[in-house]
C-alpha positions in Angstrom: -0.1 -0.3 0.2 1.1 3.6 -0.8 0.1 4.8 2.2 3.1 2.6 4.2 6.1 3.4 4.2 8.7 0.1 3.7 10.6 -1.2 7.1 14.6 -0.4 6.0 16.4 0.1 3.2 19.7 -3.1 3.0 18.7 -6.2 4.8 22.1 -6.3 7.2 24.5 -4.1 4.9 26.2 -4.5 2.3 29.7 -5.1 0.9 31.0 -6.4 4.3 35.0 -6.5 5.2 34.4 -8.7 7.6 33.9 -11.7 5.5 29.8 -11.7 6.1 28.8 -12.8 2.9 27.5 -9.8 0.8 24.2 -8.7 0.1 24.4 -6.8 -1.8 20.8 -6.6 -4.3 19.0 -7.3 -1.1 16.8 -4.4 -0.7 13.0 -4.0 1.1 11.1 -4.1 -2.2 13.0 -8.2 -3.2 11.8 -8.5 1.2 8.6 -7.8 1.2 8.0 -8.7 -2.5 9.2 -12.3 -1.3 6.8 -12.1 1.9 3.5 -11.4 -0.1 4.9 -14.4 -2.8 5.2 -16.7 0.2 1.6 -15.7 1.5 -0.4 -15.5 -1.9 0.9 -19.1 -2.4 -0.2 -20.1 1.6 -2.1 -18.0 3.7 -0.7 -20.1 6.5 3.1 -19.3 6.2 2.4 -16.9 8.5 0.9 -18.4 11.0 2.6 -18.1 14.6 3.7 -21.5 15.1 5.0 -21.4 11.6 7.1 -19.1 12.4 7.6 -20.9 15.4 9.4 -23.4 14.6 11.4 -21.7 11.3 15.3 -21.9 11.0 17.6 -20.4 7.9 17.2 -22.1 5.4 13.5 -22.2 6.0 13.7 -18.5 6.6 15.1 -18.0 3.2 12.6 -20.4 1.5 10.3 -17.5 3.2 11.9 -14.4 1.5 12.9 -16.3 -1.8 16.3 -15.2 -1.6 19.0 -17.8 -3.1 22.0 -17.1 -1.0 22.9 -17.7 2.8 21.5 -14.3 5.0 24.1 -11.9 6.8 23.3 -13.3 10.4 21.0 -16.8 9.3 20.4 -18.5 12.6 19.7 -15.0 14.7 17.4 -13.8 12.7 15.7 -17.2 12.2 15.7 -17.5 16.2 13.5 -14.4 16.4 10.8 -14.9 14.6 11.1 -18.1 15.8 11.1 -16.1 19.2 7.8 -13.9 17.6 6.0 -17.1 17.0 6.7 -18.8 20.2 5.1 -14.9 22.2 2.4 -14.5 20.3 1.0 -17.7 20.6 2.4 -18.4 24.5 0.3 -14.4 24.6 -2.4 -13.5 21.7 -3.8 -16.9 20.7 -1.4 -16.9 17.5 -2.7 -13.3 16.3 -1.4 -10.4 15.7 -4.7 -8.8 15.4 -5.2 -9.5 19.4 -0.9 -7.7 19.8 -2.4 -4.9 18.6 -5.6 -4.3 19.6 -4.0 -5.1 24.0 -2.5 -1.9 23.4 -6.3 0.0 23.2 -4.5 2.5 20.3 -2.2 4.0 22.2 1.1 3.5 20.1 4.0 4.2 22.5 1.9 1.0 24.6 2.1 -1.2 22.1 5.7 -0.1 21.3 5.8 -1.6 25.1 4.1 -3.7 24.1 6.3 -5.6 21.6 9.7 -5.4 23.1 8.1 -7.4 26.6 6.8 -9.3 24.4 9.5 -9.8 22.6 12.7 -10.2 23.5 14.3 -9.4 20.0 12.5 -6.0 19.8 14.7 -3.6 23.0 16.7 -2.0 20.6 18.7 -0.1 23.0 22.6 0.7 23.2 24.8 0.8 26.2 26.8 4.1 25.3 30.4 3.8 25.5 31.3 7.3 26.9 29.4 6.7 29.8 26.8 3.8 30.8 23.7 5.5 29.7 21.5 2.9 28.4 19.7 4.9 24.9 16.4 3.4 24.4 16.3 2.8 19.7 13.0 1.4 19.3 13.9 0.8 15.6 11.3 -2.4 14.8 9.3 -2.1 17.3 8.0 1.4 16.3 8.3 0.9 12.4 5.6 -2.1 13.5 3.4 0.9 14.7 3.8 2.8 12.1 3.0 -0.2 9.9 0.3 -1.1 10.6 -0.7 2.5 11.1 0.3 3.1 7.5 -1.4 -0.2 5.9 -4.5 0.7 8.2 -4.7 4.5 6.7 -4.8 5.4 10.4 -8.7 3.8 10.6 -9.9 0.5 11.9 -6.8 -1.6 13.6 -4.6 1.3 13.2 -6.5 3.7 14.7 -3.8 5.0 16.8 -5.3 9.0 16.9 -2.5 11.9 18.2 -0.6 9.2 19.8 1.4 8.4 16.5 2.9 11.8 17.4 4.9 10.3 19.9 6.5 8.1 18.0 10.2 8.7 17.2 12.0 8.3 13.1 12.9 4.8 12.8 16.6 4.8 13.2 18.3 3.1 10.5 20.7 2.9 7.0 19.6 4.9 4.4 18.2 8.3 6.5 21.2 9.6 8.1 22.5 9.6 4.5 20.0 11.8 3.3 20.5 13.9 6.4 24.2 14.3 5.8 22.8 15.0 1.6 21.2 17.6 2.5 24.0 19.1 5.4 21.3 19.1 8.1 23.7 16.3 9.7 27.9 16.2 9.2 30.4 13.8 10.5 33.7 14.5 11.9 36.9 13.7 9.6 37.4 10.3 10.9 33.7 9.2 10.9 33.5 10.6 7.6 36.5 8.5 6.3 35.2 5.3 7.9 31.5 5.4 6.9 32.6 6.6 2.9 35.0 3.8 3.1 32.6 1.7 3.5 34.8 -0.1 7.2 32.9 -1.8 9.5 31.1 0.0 12.7 30.5 -2.5 15.0 27.1 -2.8 16.7 26.9 -0.6 20.2 29.9 1.4 19.1 29.1 4.9 20.3 30.1 5.9 16.5 27.1 3.6 15.2 25.3 5.3 18.5 26.4 8.8 17.5 25.2 8.3 14.0 21.0 6.6 14.8 20.6 9.2 17.5 21.9 11.8 16.0 19.6 11.4 13.3 16.4 10.9 15.6 17.2 14.1 17.0 17.5 16.3 13.4 14.1 14.7 12.8 12.7 16.0 16.2 14.1 19.4 15.2 12.5 18.8 11.9 9.0 18.7 13.3 9.6 20.9 15.5 10.6 24.0 13.0 8.0 22.7 10.5 5.3 23.0 13.6 6.2 26.3 14.1 5.9 27.3 11.0 2.8 25.9 10.0 1.3 27.5 13.0 2.6 31.1 11.6 1.5 30.0 8.2 -1.2 28.5 8.5 -2.2 28.7 4.7 1.2 26.7 3.7 -0.9 23.6 5.0 -3.5 23.7 3.0 -3.7 20.5 0.6 -0.9 18.5 2.1 -0.8 15.9 4.2 1.5 16.1 6.9 0.6 12.5 7.5 -1.4 12.2 10.6 -2.4 14.8 13.1 -0.3 17.9 12.5 3.8 17.0 11.6 4.5 13.9 12.8 8.0 12.5 13.3 7.3 9.5 10.7 6.2 11.1 8.2 9.0 13.0 7.7 11.0 9.6 8.2 8.6 8.1 5.8 9.6 11.6 2.8 13.0 11.0 3.7 13.4 7.5 3.3 11.8 7.1 0.0 13.5 10.5 -0.8 17.2 8.2 0.0 15.6 5.0 -1.6 15.3 7.1 -5.2 18.5 8.5 -4.5 20.3 5.1 -3.4 22.1 4.6 -6.9 23.9 7.7 -7.0 24.2 8.2 -3.4 27.6 7.9 -1.0 27.8 5.3 1.7 25.4 4.1 3.6 26.9 3.5 7.4 27.6 -0.6 7.6 27.1 -2.3 10.5 26.1 -6.0 11.1 22.6 -5.7 13.1 19.7 -7.5 13.7 18.6 -4.1 15.3 17.3 -3.0 11.3 
């Protein structure tokens, strides 16, 4: 559906220099297309009891991908966790999971993270020991439900959808950097531009993701302030929900990045299951 913002650009990271099998060409549309074809062939392929039994080769078959995925067995384990969690807590129903949040987006984010440990996207800042929650996959799940149902029915989260942040992954930092909104210091720029692997949980990865979130929050504040001063600018403009939301800004920036991905400089390379 056109309203859905895809849940991430590249799966894992391509052209790794640590010996990991490259995923060049494995983009969101391949994952989404593979899942769609799998469901069209077998409507029960995503049932909780079947997800709870999936392994690496079965995951590959589900996506229609011919080669091993990065962190394949860990990704399969996380899918088993989802199947088992749905079966144990919600009668195997993702609809029941969404309904349990009572139409409140942050509550659903919290419920997802409490039910499925693999969604607990948090980093301990290696410099000062603070725990930083980024919650990319949990938030994008909520955002995609909202987008799929166009904010109605199962996707009706009211104004609470505006409490979500953007979804910190690979693509949006490239766009913000190209726009001059984010700037990397020389050492970080050299790492990113040379496609050097940046460790998951490192200060460098955390700063890229956290600064991306903060940049979008500042963009949202600026847009809201301008629309308050000049309401005529909002005439006929779809802001993506109740006023300007970080979700809508993320969708816009992500799609800009996707449109330019063949001409864009490299995104940062981090091998992770969180985005």
